[in-house]
C-alpha positions as CSV (number, residue, x, y, z in Angstrom):
1,M,10.1,-173.5,-4.2
2,M,7.9,-170.5,-3.7
3,G,4.8,-172.4,-4.0
4,E,5.9,-175.2,-1.7
5,L,6.9,-172.4,1.1
6,A,3.4,-170.7,0.6
7,S,1.7,-174.1,1.0
8,K,3.7,-174.8,4.2
9,Q,2.9,-171.5,5.5
10,Q,-0.9,-171.9,4.9
11,A,-0.9,-175.6,6.4
12,N,0.9,-174.1,9.6
13,S,-1.7,-171.5,9.8
14,L,-4.3,-174.0,9.5
15,S,-3.0,-176.0,12.1
16,I,-2.8,-173.3,14.6
17,I,-6.2,-172.2,13.9
18,E,-7.5,-176.1,14.6
19,S,-6.0,-175.9,18.0
20,V,-7.4,-173.0,19.1
21,D,-10.5,-173.3,21.6
22,I,-13.1,-171.4,20.0
23,N,-15.4,-171.0,23.3
24,A,-12.4,-170.0,25.1
25,V,-11.5,-167.1,22.5
26,Q,-15.3,-165.9,22.6
27,S,-15.0,-165.9,26.3
28,T,-11.7,-164.0,26.2
29,L,-13.2,-161.4,23.7
30,A,-16.3,-161.1,26.0
31,K,-14.5,-160.2,29.0
32,I,-12.3,-157.8,27.0
33,S,-15.3,-156.1,25.8
34,Q,-16.9,-156.1,29.3
35,F,-13.4,-154.7,30.7
36,Q,-13.4,-151.6,28.2
37,M,-16.7,-150.9,29.3
38,V,-15.7,-150.7,33.0
39,I,-12.7,-148.8,32.0
40,Q,-14.9,-146.2,30.2
41,N,-17.3,-145.9,33.0
42,T,-14.5,-145.6,35.6
43,L,-12.0,-143.3,34.4
44,K,-12.9,-139.4,34.8
45,K,-12.8,-137.2,31.7
46,D,-10.5,-134.4,31.5
47,H,-8.4,-136.0,34.5
48,D,-7.7,-139.5,33.2
49,Y,-8.6,-139.0,29.6
50,G,-9.6,-136.2,27.4
51,V,-11.0,-135.4,24.1
52,I,-8.4,-133.5,21.8
53,P,-10.0,-131.6,19.0
54,G,-9.4,-133.1,15.8
55,T,-8.7,-136.4,17.0
56,P,-11.3,-139.4,16.7
57,K,-10.9,-140.9,20.1
58,P,-10.4,-139.9,23.5
59,T,-6.6,-139.7,24.3
60,L,-5.1,-141.5,27.4
61,Y,-3.8,-139.4,30.0
62,K,-1.1,-140.6,32.9
63,P,-3.2,-140.8,35.8
64,G,-5.8,-142.9,33.7
65,A,-2.9,-145.3,32.7
66,E,-1.8,-145.6,36.4
67,K,-5.3,-146.4,37.4
68,I,-5.5,-149.1,34.7
69,L,-2.4,-150.5,35.8
70,M,-3.6,-150.8,39.3
71,M,-6.8,-152.5,38.2
72,F,-4.6,-155.1,36.6
73,G,-2.2,-155.5,39.8
74,V,0.8,-155.2,37.8
75,T,4.1,-153.2,38.2
76,S,6.0,-151.1,35.7
77,E,9.9,-150.7,35.2
78,Y,11.2,-148.2,33.0
79,E,14.6,-148.5,31.0
80,V,16.3,-145.7,28.9
81,I,17.2,-147.9,25.7
82,E,18.5,-145.0,23.9
83,R,19.6,-141.3,25.1
84,V,21.4,-138.5,23.1
85,Q,22.8,-135.7,25.5
86,D,24.6,-133.4,23.2
87,Y,25.5,-130.6,25.4
88,E,27.7,-128.9,22.9
89,N,24.8,-128.4,20.4
90,G,22.2,-128.3,23.0
91,F,20.1,-131.4,21.7
92,F,18.5,-134.1,24.0
93,A,16.6,-137.3,23.2
94,F,15.4,-140.1,25.1
95,T,14.1,-143.2,24.0
96,V,12.3,-145.3,27.1
97,K,11.0,-148.8,27.6
98,C,8.4,-149.5,29.8
99,L,7.8,-153.3,30.9
100,I,5.0,-154.6,32.7
101,Y,5.2,-157.7,35.4
102,K,2.6,-159.6,36.9
103,N,4.1,-161.6,39.9
104,G,7.6,-161.3,38.3
105,V,6.4,-162.5,35.1
106,K,6.6,-160.0,31.9
107,I,3.3,-159.4,30.3
108,T,4.2,-156.5,27.9
109,E,6.1,-153.6,26.9
110,G,5.6,-150.2,25.4
111,L,8.1,-147.6,24.0
112,G,8.1,-143.7,23.8
113,H,10.5,-141.3,22.5
114,C,10.9,-137.4,23.2
115,N,13.4,-135.0,22.0
116,T,14.1,-131.3,22.3
117,R,13.6,-130.6,18.7
118,E,10.0,-131.2,18.8
119,P,8.1,-128.2,18.1
120,K,6.6,-127.9,21.7
121,Y,10.0,-128.0,23.3
122,Y,12.0,-126.2,20.6
123,Q,10.4,-123.1,19.7
124,K,7.9,-120.7,21.8
125,K,4.8,-119.0,20.5
126,D,6.5,-115.9,19.6
127,G,9.1,-117.8,17.4
128,S,12.0,-117.4,19.8
129,L,13.9,-120.6,20.8
130,Q,13.4,-122.4,24.1
131,D,16.3,-123.4,26.4
132,P,17.0,-127.1,25.4
133,Y,19.1,-127.5,28.6
134,G,16.1,-126.5,30.9
135,N,14.0,-129.2,28.7
136,A,16.4,-131.9,29.0
137,N,14.8,-133.4,32.1
138,T,11.0,-132.7,30.7
139,V,11.6,-134.5,27.6
140,L,13.0,-137.6,29.6
141,K,9.8,-137.2,31.6
142,M,7.6,-137.2,28.6
143,A,9.5,-140.2,26.9
144,K,8.6,-142.1,30.3
145,K,5.0,-141.2,30.0
146,R,4.6,-142.2,26.5
147,A,6.1,-145.5,27.1
148,Q,3.8,-146.3,30.1
149,I,0.9,-145.4,28.0
150,D,1.9,-147.4,25.1
151,A,2.3,-150.2,27.3
152,T,-1.0,-149.7,28.9
153,L,-3.0,-149.7,25.7
154,T,-1.6,-152.9,24.8
155,L,-2.1,-154.6,28.2
156,A,-5.5,-153.7,28.5
157,S,-6.7,-153.9,24.8
158,L,-7.4,-150.2,24.7
159,S,-6.2,-149.2,21.4
160,E,-9.5,-149.2,20.0
161,V,-10.9,-147.2,23.0
162,F,-8.1,-144.5,23.5
163,T,-5.3,-143.3,21.4
164,Q,-2.0,-141.6,22.1
165,D,-1.1,-140.4,18.6
166,I,1.0,-137.6,19.1
167,E,0.6,-136.6,15.5
168,D,-2.9,-135.9,15.6
169,M,-3.0,-133.7,18.3
170,Q,-3.4,-130.0,17.4
171,E,-0.7,-127.4,18.3
172,F,-0.7,-125.9,22.0
173,V,-3.4,-128.8,23.0
174,Q,-1.4,-131.8,23.5
175,T,-1.8,-133.7,26.6
176,E,1.9,-132.7,27.6
177,Q,0.6,-129.1,27.3
178,V,-2.0,-129.6,29.8
179,E,0.6,-131.3,32.2
180,T,3.5,-128.8,31.9
181,M,1.7,-125.5,31.0
182,T,2.7,-122.6,33.1
183,A,0.9,-119.2,34.1
184,Q,3.1,-117.5,31.5
185,D,2.2,-120.0,28.8
186,A,-1.6,-120.1,29.5
187,A,-1.4,-116.3,29.2
188,K,-0.7,-116.7,25.6
189,I,-3.4,-118.8,24.5
190,K,-5.6,-117.4,22.3
191,L,-9.6,-118.0,22.3
192,T,-10.9,-119.1,18.8
193,F,-14.6,-118.1,19.6
194,G,-16.9,-115.7,21.3
195,K,-16.6,-111.9,21.5
196,Y,-13.1,-112.3,22.5
197,K,-11.9,-114.4,19.7
198,G,-8.3,-113.9,18.8
199,K,-7.2,-112.5,22.2
200,T,-5.2,-114.1,24.7
201,L,-6.2,-115.0,28.0
202,R,-4.0,-112.1,29.6
203,E,-5.7,-109.7,27.4
204,I,-9.1,-110.9,28.4
205,Y,-8.1,-111.0,32.1
206,K,-7.2,-107.3,32.1
207,A,-10.3,-106.3,30.1
208,Q,-12.9,-108.6,31.9
209,P,-11.7,-111.3,34.4
210,D,-15.7,-112.5,35.1
211,Y,-15.5,-113.8,31.6
212,L,-12.7,-116.1,32.4
213,E,-14.7,-117.3,35.5
214,W,-17.8,-118.1,33.6
215,L,-15.6,-120.0,30.9
216,L,-14.1,-121.9,33.8
217,K,-17.3,-123.0,34.9
218,Q,-18.9,-124.2,31.4
219,D,-18.6,-128.1,30.8
220,R,-17.7,-127.6,27.3
221,T,-14.7,-125.3,27.7
222,D,-11.7,-126.9,26.3
223,P,-9.6,-128.6,29.2
224,V,-6.6,-126.7,28.1
225,I,-8.1,-123.3,28.4
226,K,-9.7,-124.4,31.9
227,K,-6.2,-125.4,32.8
228,G,-4.8,-122.2,31.8
229,I,-7.6,-120.2,33.5
230,E,-6.9,-121.9,36.7
231,L,-3.1,-121.4,36.7
232,M,-3.7,-117.7,36.0
233,F,-5.9,-117.0,38.9
234,E,-3.6,-119.1,41.1
235,A,-0.6,-117.0,39.9
236,V,-2.6,-113.6,41.1
237,R,-3.6,-115.3,44.3
238,Q,-0.1,-116.2,45.2
239,Q,1.0,-112.6,44.4
240,D,-1.6,-111.1,46.5
241,E,-0.6,-113.2,49.5
242,Q,3.0,-112.2,48.8
243,K,1.7,-108.6,48.7
244,Q,0.0,-109.1,52.2
245,A,3.0,-110.7,54.1
246,Q,5.1,-108.0,52.9
247,Q,2.8,-105.3,54.4
248,Q,2.2,-107.2,57.5
249,Q,6.0,-107.6,58.4
250,P,7.2,-106.0,61.7
251,E,8.1,-102.5,61.4
252,Q,11.7,-102.8,62.6
253,Q,12.3,-104.7,59.5
254,A,11.5,-101.5,57.5
255,T,14.8,-99.9,58.8
256,Q,16.9,-102.6,57.2
257,P,19.6,-101.1,54.9
258,E,17.7,-102.7,51.7
259,S,14.2,-102.6,51.4
260,Q,12.3,-105.4,49.4
261,P,10.5,-104.4,46.3
262,D,6.5,-104.7,46.6
263,N,6.1,-107.5,44.1
264,I,7.6,-111.2,43.8
265,D,7.6,-113.0,40.6
266,P,5.6,-116.2,41.4
267,F,7.0,-118.3,39.0
268,D,11.0,-118.2,40.1
269,G,10.9,-117.1,43.5
270,E,13.5,-114.4,42.4
271,V,12.6,-110.5,43.6
272,I,11.6,-108.1,40.7
273,E,9.9,-105.1,40.2
274,I,6.5,-104.8,38.6
275,S,4.4,-101.8,37.7
276,D,0.7,-101.7,38.7
277,E,0.0,-102.5,34.9
278,D,1.8,-105.9,35.1
279,L,0.4,-109.3,35.9
280,P,2.2,-112.3,37.4
281,F,1.7,-114.2,34.3
282,G,4.3,-112.2,32.2
283,M,4.1,-109.9,29.0
């Protein structure tokens, strides 16, 4: 019986091959190769895709996936097919399906999952635990983004060009890290090279801020570090603007019963007192 089944399967495979138009297949493969070249020449490095240290292929980012979908003229719909919202224990997990349509016809789909127990959303760099309730919406968005990129790679036959293998990405340089990083996160990044090897960006800013400006201008600087430096400079700029605005307030406001502190936290808008030694990106 097993021998007969194997023979039937082989016969079915041969019949499928015999029905294939070889010229059409060659034409399709050639078009796929040409499209891959167009994508590589059109997308912008460090914006649409990036090279994550330790990975063999570039990683496709959300902006790049959106551009590819626009090139195909397709639309995307999203469906949460699994969700865990455990408010008592503080655990949130989402699995999202991305459906790609062309003129109302389903072309392909992709899946993405994210949860608050992933290292990035579970524990801070200092070892303390993050607030899972604050990250619930973030992991939902990440699941949606992963589903979109999964569907895009399948749609455009780009798996051999780009990757989204989260397991291959090194800690703190994941794609999501670039997209969700705050100035406080950036300040804790440690350099692994140069004269400030082992120092955080915050320590370097206090010692030699122009060195960070120099890193920002270098093509070879890791995009995660560039993003971090930009966020830190922006936080300082915003705090300076807030100081100037307070100094320019009308004199009559100075007679109000409660005076305002000199500095404002640039991250949550709440008024706090900050000494001259402190910086707007935390400790």
